[in-house]
Every structure is written in C-alpha cells, then in structure tokens.
N, C-alpha and C positions, 0 to 999 in steps of 0.2 A: 505497499499502501501504500503511492505517496503524494505528499499533503505540500499542497502549494496555499498560502496562507491559509485559509478559512474552507478550503477546498480540495477532495483527496479522490487520484485516483487506483482503484480497482488494480491492477495486474494476476491477471492467475494465465499458465502456461503450465500446458502437460515435460511429462519426463518424467517416464517409464523407468522401471527398474533403482532407480533409487532404491543404496542399502541404508539407509538412514537419518531420521533425521535432518541428524550436522548437517548432511552433505547438503536435503531439502532447501537449508536454509540458506547456508554456501553459497548455491546456484540463483535460489530467489534474490539477496542481492545483488551478484554479477547485474539480475536482470537487473533493479529498478535502476542501479545504474550507467548501468546503458540507456535504461530509459532517459531516468537524469544525462542526460549531454544527449541526445538524443534533443533535448525536450531543453536543451538553449541552458539549461540551470547551472551554475554557478559554485554556490552554499546546498551542501550539502549534511542536513546530521541524519546517524543510520543508527534507526531505536534496534535490539534485538535483543530476543527475553538469550537468548540463546549464547546462558554465558559461556561456553566454552569455542561461537564465535569470537563474538567481541577476543573477550583476553588475545587470542589468535591473533587479528588483528591489527589488535597493540601497542600489543609484544610483537609481533614479529615472529612469534613461536611458531615453528614450523608442527605439523602437524596432516601425519605421513596419509589418513584415511581423506581429505580436504586439504591436503600443501597446493595439488592446482590449483583448486579452488580464489583461496587467498596468496595466491600470485601474481590472477586474477585481476583479485578487485583490490590489489595493490597495484598493479601497475595501472587503475583504474581512473587511480586518485589524481595522480598528474592530470587529468584536461579538471580539474576540479581548485575556486583560486581558495576551498575551504571547506570539508569534510574533517564529521569526526566521530567515533563508532561507538552507541553506548547503550551498558544493556538496560532494559529496564525489563520489572520482575511479569510476569505472565498476563498477570491480572489488570493491569494494567495496555496490554498486549489483545483486548479483544477480539478485537476486531479484523485483525490479522487471523489472529488464533484461527476467525472465524470460517477466514478465505483459503484459509490451507485446508480448515475441517475437508471444503465447498471442490473444493481442487481433489481432495486422495479422492471423493463420494463420483464425482466427474468420472475421475480417471481412471475407478475400478470398474464404471459404465463402460465405457467407448472398452476396456480391452474383455470385457463378455461382453460386447455386441462385435470386438470381433472375433475373438472366439464361442461357437455359442455349443460348445462342447462342456463351455465352465458350473 
C-alpha cells in the first residue's frame, strides 16, 4: 500500500511459489519502491511489520533467504532523495495485512482454477 498525503493506493500482484512470508514482504516492498519511482516520488518512508526485513535493510545485514531482494531494494534507494525503513506493529498495519491476505486468497483461487484436479 502506498500513501501519498491522504490518498492510499492499494497494489496487489500474484507471485506463485513464494516460500515464506519474509520473501513475500520483501517482494512487496521492492514492488512498492518501483511504483514510487515510476510515480516520480523523491522521498519515501517504508513501513513494515516484518522486523527481520527492516533490520536487514537498516543494518545491511545479509539474510540468505532474501539476500537478492535486499540487494535490489538497497540498489533502488539511490533513486530517491530520502528513504527510511521503519518497523511498525502489525496492529498498525491492518490495511496492508488485509491486502496481503486478499492476494493469498486470490492466488489460491487462480491456482485451483488452473489445475482443476486440486
């Protein structure tokens, strides 16, 4: 979810075979950054309820599971004048959490319709 002033844009994409919530969160953040670059935004505050992801970005500590995703995100930082990565509690991230659950639900529907034997 990208918020500009008082306007929020909900972004959703399907990515099959994602093996963990950490990978999904990293991919979502990377896509949000691409979206912000395309919109011409110069300053972004990235919030996530994934403490592991935020720590990996702020401390630039490698996590083998998401090493490439972290590298991509950190490379995108140069496109902005200001970027911050902030952890927020899940209770303050309800809209994004609901969007993620909807994406999972939609992905399950698409996957089952592609393979009618499931």
